C-alpha positions as CSV (number, residue, x, y, z in Angstrom):
1,M,-30.8,-65.2,-5.2
2,T,-28.5,-63.6,-6.9
3,T,-24.9,-65.0,-8.1
4,P,-21.5,-63.2,-7.5
5,A,-21.0,-62.7,-11.3
6,E,-24.7,-61.0,-11.5
7,I,-23.8,-58.7,-8.4
8,S,-21.0,-58.0,-10.5
9,E,-22.3,-57.5,-13.9
10,I,-25.1,-55.5,-12.2
11,A,-22.5,-53.2,-10.0
12,Q,-20.8,-52.4,-13.7
13,Q,-23.7,-51.2,-15.1
14,L,-24.7,-49.1,-12.0
15,E,-21.4,-47.2,-12.4
16,T,-21.9,-46.2,-16.1
17,L,-25.2,-44.6,-15.0
18,S,-25.7,-40.9,-14.8
19,E,-28.0,-39.5,-12.5
20,L,-31.0,-39.0,-14.9
21,E,-30.9,-42.3,-15.6
22,L,-30.7,-44.3,-12.2
23,N,-34.6,-44.0,-11.9
24,S,-35.2,-45.4,-15.4
25,F,-32.6,-48.8,-14.1
26,R,-34.7,-52.3,-14.2
27,V,-33.3,-54.9,-11.9
28,T,-35.0,-56.3,-8.9
29,S,-34.7,-54.5,-5.3
30,E,-32.8,-58.0,-4.2
31,S,-30.2,-57.5,-7.2
32,L,-29.8,-54.2,-5.6
33,L,-29.6,-54.8,-2.4
34,A,-26.9,-57.7,-3.4
35,V,-24.9,-55.2,-4.8
36,I,-25.0,-53.0,-1.6
37,E,-23.9,-56.0,0.5
38,D,-21.3,-56.8,-1.6
39,D,-18.1,-55.1,-0.1
40,S,-16.3,-55.3,-3.9
41,S,-18.4,-53.3,-5.5
42,S,-17.8,-50.1,-6.2
43,L,-18.7,-47.2,-3.9
44,L,-20.5,-45.4,-7.2
45,A,-22.4,-48.9,-7.2
46,R,-23.4,-48.9,-4.3
47,L,-24.1,-45.5,-4.0
48,H,-26.7,-45.7,-7.1
49,A,-28.2,-49.2,-6.0
50,C,-29.2,-46.9,-2.7
51,E,-30.3,-43.9,-4.6
52,I,-32.5,-46.0,-6.6
53,L,-34.0,-48.4,-3.7
54,L,-34.4,-45.5,-1.7
55,H,-36.5,-43.7,-4.5
56,R,-38.4,-46.7,-5.0
57,D,-39.7,-46.4,-1.5
58,Q,-37.3,-44.8,1.2
59,T,-38.6,-45.9,4.4
60,K,-38.8,-49.3,3.3
61,F,-35.0,-49.1,2.1
62,L,-33.4,-47.3,5.0
63,S,-35.0,-49.7,7.0
64,V,-33.8,-52.9,5.2
65,I,-30.2,-51.3,4.3
66,G,-30.0,-49.6,7.9
67,V,-29.4,-46.1,7.9
68,G,-26.1,-46.0,9.2
69,K,-24.9,-47.8,6.2
70,V,-26.7,-45.5,3.5
71,A,-25.1,-42.7,5.6
72,S,-21.7,-44.4,5.4
73,I,-21.8,-45.4,1.7
74,F,-23.3,-41.5,0.3
75,V,-20.5,-40.0,3.0
76,A,-17.8,-41.7,1.4
77,A,-19.4,-40.8,-2.2
78,L,-19.1,-37.3,-1.0
79,K,-15.7,-37.4,0.7
80,D,-14.3,-39.7,-2.6
81,Q,-15.8,-37.7,-5.0
82,V,-17.5,-41.1,-6.8
83,T,-19.8,-39.0,-8.6
84,T,-19.4,-37.2,-11.9
85,D,-20.8,-33.5,-11.0
86,L,-21.6,-31.8,-7.8
87,N,-25.9,-31.6,-8.8
88,P,-27.0,-34.5,-6.9
89,W,-25.7,-33.4,-3.9
90,A,-26.6,-29.3,-3.5
91,F,-26.0,-26.0,-5.4
92,L,-24.7,-24.8,-1.7
93,N,-25.2,-20.6,-3.6
94,M,-29.0,-21.4,-3.8
95,N,-29.6,-23.4,-0.8
96,E,-30.9,-26.1,-2.7
97,L,-31.0,-29.8,-1.9
98,G,-30.3,-32.2,-4.7
99,P,-31.4,-35.9,-4.9
100,F,-28.0,-37.4,-2.8
101,G,-28.5,-34.2,-0.5
102,R,-32.0,-35.5,0.2
103,T,-31.1,-38.6,1.4
104,L,-28.4,-37.5,3.1
105,V,-30.2,-35.5,5.1
106,A,-33.0,-38.4,5.3
107,C,-30.6,-40.6,7.2
108,G,-30.6,-38.1,10.3
109,Q,-28.0,-37.9,13.0
110,R,-26.4,-40.8,11.9
111,A,-25.2,-38.6,8.9
112,V,-24.3,-35.9,11.3
113,V,-21.9,-38.4,12.5
114,E,-20.4,-39.6,9.2
115,L,-20.0,-36.3,8.1
116,V,-18.4,-34.3,11.3
117,P,-14.8,-35.7,10.0
118,L,-15.5,-33.9,6.9
119,L,-15.4,-30.3,8.3
120,N,-11.7,-30.9,8.6
121,I,-11.4,-31.3,4.6
122,Q,-10.6,-28.5,2.8
123,R,-10.0,-29.8,-0.4
124,L,-12.5,-28.7,-3.6
125,A,-15.2,-30.9,-3.6
126,G,-15.4,-31.2,-7.8
127,L,-17.4,-29.5,-10.0
128,Y,-20.9,-28.9,-10.9
129,S,-22.2,-29.3,-14.6
130,G,-24.5,-28.0,-17.0
131,S,-26.3,-25.1,-16.6
132,A,-25.7,-21.5,-15.9
133,E,-25.8,-22.0,-11.7
134,A,-23.5,-24.8,-12.2
135,K,-20.9,-22.4,-14.2
136,E,-21.9,-19.9,-10.9
137,G,-21.6,-22.6,-8.5
138,N,-18.1,-23.5,-10.0
139,A,-16.8,-19.7,-9.6
140,D,-17.6,-20.5,-5.3
141,Q,-15.0,-23.3,-5.2
142,P,-17.4,-25.2,-2.5
143,R,-15.3,-27.3,-0.4
144,V,-16.0,-31.0,1.2
145,C,-16.5,-29.1,4.1
146,D,-18.8,-26.5,2.6
147,F,-20.9,-29.3,1.9
148,A,-20.6,-30.8,5.3
149,A,-21.5,-28.3,6.9
150,Y,-24.6,-27.8,4.8
151,F,-26.2,-31.3,5.6
152,I,-24.9,-31.0,8.9
153,A,-27.2,-27.7,9.0
154,K,-29.8,-29.2,7.1
155,I,-30.1,-32.2,9.3
156,K,-29.6,-30.2,12.9
157,Q,-32.1,-27.6,11.7
158,L,-29.9,-24.9,12.4
159,P,-28.9,-21.9,10.6
160,Y,-26.2,-21.5,7.6
161,R,-25.5,-19.5,4.8
162,F,-22.9,-20.2,2.3
163,D,-20.8,-16.8,1.3
164,R,-19.8,-17.0,-2.0
165,D,-17.5,-14.4,-1.7
166,D,-15.2,-14.6,1.4
167,V,-13.6,-18.2,2.4
168,K,-13.6,-16.6,5.5
169,V,-16.6,-16.4,6.4
170,R,-17.5,-19.7,5.2
171,D,-14.9,-21.4,8.0
172,T,-16.6,-19.0,10.9
173,E,-20.1,-21.3,9.5
174,I,-18.2,-23.8,9.8
175,D,-16.7,-23.9,13.6
176,R,-20.1,-22.5,14.7
177,V,-21.7,-25.8,12.9
178,K,-18.6,-27.8,14.5
179,K,-19.9,-26.7,18.0
180,L,-23.2,-27.5,17.6
181,A,-22.5,-31.0,15.8
């Protein structure tokens, strides 16, 4: 059994990891589950703990943690911008899911329920980092609602086009997704 002090220490370590470091973090699954269940652990620590476990065995740990809880953690993390960049979520202009985006899509309808309120959040979702694609993605100024619509469309297998040039076209797409969500 993991003690509260150990949970706190593991949560603090999880907060310092980049997305690329998650799969090399060595701690027991029991300890990661304890972090996820500990509401005093930060949202980032809980997100990272989920992602590590789901990378180990997605089917098993989606069941153990619960699809609803995973969806709730991931959507809250997107909404609250707890990650350092958008790269792990998705490159909207390339129609490419990142690892966090793939996990969210794997949550299916439970994620849709959590994502629908985000369709009304117009603020910027954050920034991409690194590559030339990141610079292009940042120029697009992706909003929280753009990501929510994109993920809902992926889950429901709806056509969706992220328009890089015209926010009004994006808003029309988002309204269409709202009606079908």
